[in-house]
C-alpha positions in Angstrom: -14.5 17.5 -23.8 -12.8 14.7 -22.6 -10.2 15.5 -25.7 -9.5 18.5 -24.3 -9.2 16.8 -20.7 -6.6 14.5 -21.9 -4.4 16.9 -23.2 -4.3 19.2 -19.7 -3.5 15.8 -17.9 -1.1 14.8 -20.0 1.1 18.7 -20.0 0.5 17.8 -16.4 2.3 14.2 -16.0 5.9 15.4 -16.3 4.9 18.0 -13.5 3.7 14.7 -11.1 6.6 13.3 -11.8 8.8 15.7 -11.0 6.2 15.9 -7.7 6.9 12.0 -7.4 10.9 12.2 -6.9 10.2 15.2 -4.4 7.5 14.2 -2.5 6.4 10.7 -3.1 4.3 10.0 -0.5 2.3 13.2 -1.6 2.2 12.2 -5.2 1.0 8.8 -4.4 -1.8 10.4 -2.6 -2.6 12.8 -5.5 -2.4 9.4 -7.4 -4.7 8.0 -5.6 -7.3 10.7 -5.6 -6.9 10.8 -9.5 -7.4 7.1 -9.5 -10.8 7.5 -7.6 -12.2 10.2 -9.9 -11.4 8.5 -13.3 -13.0 5.4 -11.5 -16.0 7.8 -10.4 -16.1 9.7 -13.8 -16.0 6.0 -15.4 -19.2 4.5 -13.1 -21.7 8.1 -14.7 
């Protein structure tokens, strides 16, 4: 269910924001990975 995945994603956003403040380089890598996964998901 796409909606369920989106809900989980929005729950993780605040955690990602905190992570971005604490570890900018790590958060950047995570966002890049998420972007790649999202792009691959769109291609299917």
